[in-house]
C-alpha positions as CSV (number, residue, x, y, z in Angstrom):
1,M,-27.6,-7.0,58.1
2,S,-28.8,-9.5,60.7
3,G,-30.9,-12.5,60.1
4,T,-32.5,-12.3,63.5
5,T,-36.3,-12.3,63.4
6,T,-39.0,-11.2,65.8
7,T,-41.4,-14.1,65.1
8,A,-41.1,-15.5,68.6
9,V,-42.9,-12.6,70.1
10,D,-46.5,-11.6,69.3
11,L,-46.2,-7.9,68.5
12,G,-49.9,-7.7,67.4
13,P,-51.2,-6.1,70.5
14,V,-48.4,-3.5,70.5
15,L,-48.8,-2.6,66.8
16,D,-52.6,-2.5,67.1
17,F,-52.3,-0.2,70.1
18,L,-49.9,2.4,68.6
19,P,-51.3,5.1,66.3
20,C,-48.5,4.8,63.7
21,A,-45.4,3.0,62.8
22,T,-41.9,4.4,63.2
23,P,-41.0,6.4,60.0
24,S,-38.3,4.8,57.9
25,A,-36.3,8.0,58.1
26,W,-35.9,7.5,61.8
27,V,-34.6,3.9,61.2
28,A,-32.1,5.2,58.6
29,C,-30.9,7.9,61.0
30,A,-30.5,5.3,63.8
31,L,-28.2,3.3,61.6
32,E,-26.1,6.4,61.0
33,H,-25.9,7.3,64.7
34,Q,-25.6,4.0,66.5
35,A,-23.4,5.3,69.3
36,L,-26.0,8.0,70.0
37,L,-28.8,5.4,69.8
38,L,-27.1,3.3,72.5
39,V,-26.4,6.2,74.8
40,D,-30.0,7.4,74.7
41,H,-31.3,3.8,75.0
42,A,-29.3,3.5,78.2
43,N,-30.9,6.8,79.4
44,C,-34.3,5.5,78.5
45,E,-33.8,2.3,80.6
46,K,-32.7,4.4,83.6
47,K,-35.7,6.7,83.2
48,A,-38.1,3.7,82.9
49,A,-36.7,2.3,86.2
50,S,-37.0,5.7,87.9
51,T,-40.6,6.0,86.8
52,A,-41.5,2.6,88.2
53,L,-39.8,3.4,91.5
54,N,-41.6,6.8,91.7
55,L,-44.9,5.0,91.3
56,I,-43.9,2.6,94.1
57,Y,-43.1,5.5,96.4
58,R,-46.3,7.4,95.6
59,H,-48.8,4.6,95.7
60,V,-48.0,2.2,98.6
61,D,-51.8,1.5,99.0
62,R,-51.9,-0.5,95.7
63,P,-50.4,-3.9,96.1
64,A,-50.8,-5.0,92.4
65,L,-49.0,-1.8,91.3
66,L,-46.2,-2.3,93.8
67,T,-45.5,-5.9,92.6
68,R,-45.6,-5.1,88.9
69,M,-43.6,-1.9,89.2
70,S,-40.9,-3.6,91.4
71,K,-40.4,-6.3,88.8
72,L,-40.4,-3.8,86.0
73,A,-37.8,-1.6,87.7
74,R,-35.5,-4.5,88.2
75,E,-35.8,-5.5,84.5
76,E,-35.2,-2.0,83.3
77,L,-32.0,-1.7,85.4
78,R,-30.8,-5.0,84.0
79,H,-31.4,-3.7,80.5
80,F,-29.5,-0.6,81.4
81,E,-26.5,-2.7,82.6
82,Q,-26.6,-4.7,79.3
83,V,-26.6,-1.5,77.2
84,V,-23.7,0.0,79.2
85,A,-21.8,-3.3,78.8
86,I,-22.3,-3.2,75.0
87,M,-21.1,0.4,74.9
88,A,-18.0,-0.5,76.9
89,A,-17.2,-3.5,74.7
90,R,-17.4,-1.2,71.6
91,G,-15.2,1.5,73.2
92,L,-18.1,4.0,73.3
93,D,-18.2,6.9,75.8
94,Y,-21.3,7.7,77.9
95,P,-21.7,11.4,77.5
96,Q,-24.5,13.5,79.0
97,L,-27.3,14.0,76.6
98,S,-30.2,16.5,76.6
99,A,-33.5,14.8,77.3
100,S,-35.7,13.8,74.4
101,R,-38.9,15.9,74.1
102,Y,-40.9,12.7,73.7
103,A,-41.7,11.7,77.3
104,G,-42.0,15.2,78.6
105,E,-44.5,16.2,75.8
106,L,-46.6,13.0,76.5
107,R,-46.7,13.9,80.2
108,R,-48.1,17.3,79.4
109,G,-51.4,15.5,78.7
110,V,-51.5,14.0,82.2
111,R,-54.0,15.4,84.7
112,S,-52.8,17.1,87.8
113,S,-54.5,15.2,90.6
114,D,-55.3,11.6,91.4
115,P,-56.8,9.3,90.6
116,G,-56.9,10.8,87.1
117,K,-53.2,11.6,87.3
118,L,-52.3,8.0,88.1
119,V,-54.5,6.6,85.3
120,D,-52.9,9.0,82.8
121,T,-49.4,8.3,84.1
122,L,-50.0,4.6,83.6
123,L,-51.3,5.1,80.1
124,V,-48.3,7.2,79.2
125,G,-46.1,4.4,80.5
126,A,-48.0,1.9,78.3
127,I,-47.5,4.1,75.3
128,I,-43.7,4.6,75.9
129,E,-43.2,0.8,76.4
130,A,-45.2,0.0,73.3
131,R,-43.2,2.5,71.2
132,S,-39.9,1.1,72.6
133,C,-41.0,-2.4,71.7
134,E,-42.0,-1.3,68.2
135,R,-38.7,0.5,67.7
136,F,-36.7,-2.5,68.8
137,A,-38.6,-4.6,66.2
138,A,-38.0,-2.0,63.5
139,L,-34.2,-2.1,64.3
140,V,-33.7,-5.8,64.5
141,P,-33.7,-6.5,60.8
142,V,-31.1,-3.8,60.0
143,L,-28.6,-3.8,62.8
144,D,-25.4,-5.9,63.1
145,E,-25.7,-9.4,64.6
146,E,-24.9,-8.5,68.2
147,L,-27.3,-5.5,68.4
148,S,-30.0,-7.2,66.5
149,A,-29.9,-10.2,68.8
150,F,-29.9,-7.9,71.9
151,Y,-32.9,-5.9,70.7
152,A,-34.7,-9.0,69.7
153,S,-34.2,-10.3,73.3
154,L,-35.9,-7.2,74.7
155,L,-39.1,-7.5,72.7
156,K,-40.8,-9.9,75.1
157,S,-40.1,-7.8,78.2
158,E,-41.1,-4.5,76.6
159,S,-44.3,-6.1,75.3
160,R,-45.0,-7.4,78.8
161,H,-44.3,-3.9,80.3
162,F,-46.8,-2.4,77.9
163,G,-49.4,-4.9,79.0
164,D,-48.6,-4.3,82.7
165,Y,-49.1,-0.6,82.5
166,L,-52.3,-0.9,80.5
167,K,-53.8,-3.4,82.8
168,L,-52.9,-1.3,85.9
169,A,-54.6,1.7,84.2
170,R,-57.7,-0.3,83.7
171,D,-57.6,-1.6,87.2
172,V,-57.3,1.9,88.6
173,G,-59.7,3.9,86.3
174,G,-61.9,1.3,84.7
175,K,-62.2,0.3,81.1
176,E,-64.4,3.2,80.1
177,E,-62.1,5.8,81.6
178,V,-59.1,4.3,79.8
179,E,-61.0,4.3,76.5
180,R,-61.9,7.9,77.1
181,R,-58.4,9.1,77.9
182,L,-56.3,7.0,75.4
183,P,-57.3,8.7,72.1
184,G,-55.9,12.1,73.1
185,L,-52.7,10.7,74.5
186,L,-52.2,8.5,71.4
187,E,-52.8,11.4,69.0
188,R,-50.2,13.4,71.0
189,E,-47.8,10.5,70.5
190,R,-48.5,10.3,66.8
191,A,-47.6,14.0,66.4
192,L,-44.3,13.4,68.2
193,I,-43.4,10.4,66.2
194,E,-44.4,11.7,62.8
195,G,-43.4,15.3,63.3
196,V,-40.0,16.7,62.5
197,D,-37.5,16.5,65.4
198,P,-34.5,18.8,65.7
199,E,-32.4,16.1,67.4
200,F,-32.1,12.3,67.1
201,R,-33.0,10.3,70.1
202,F,-34.4,6.8,70.7
203,H,-38.0,8.2,70.8
204,S,-37.5,11.1,68.5
205,G,-39.6,11.9,65.5
206,V,-38.6,12.4,61.8
207,P,-35.0,13.7,61.7
208,A,-34.8,17.3,60.7
């Protein structure tokens, strides 16, 4: 068990934002399936970079979004490289995995046309980044020293990514629109995190 702590990063905004904490059963399952955890974590970093790049392609008329998403994509790809390096050092393969239901189910709540679609997409991005940050924090106290230090090092960037997405959503849709849309998306997220999940993934719910 690692002695690494998360006190250097203020997780208050993230924890206040999320509708629930990660169930202890998920943490226990992560400890039993650390190779799978790393593989899906690598996939999550790739998907996060892809989402940011997709927003850049679709919304060239929004300079603030372009700047923030460009920086975010670079950071996510750097994290991907770090996870892959850890896997290689541990002699772990990188198999193809089926996608987690988490992001796809969250995006089912996104409206179909802009600007509502963009607002909801940004809010889903904020939720995913916040949950990633919260899960890293939940894992830090229980993983081996190397992984604990690595996940602790990601907390600051994941927390910042959460804030970036949330600010962009407010910039695009306004504070009232965000406050109107968030409860439904967060309740959808709660159901995914607290519900029984047939397969373990980085963002999965309670293990079946």
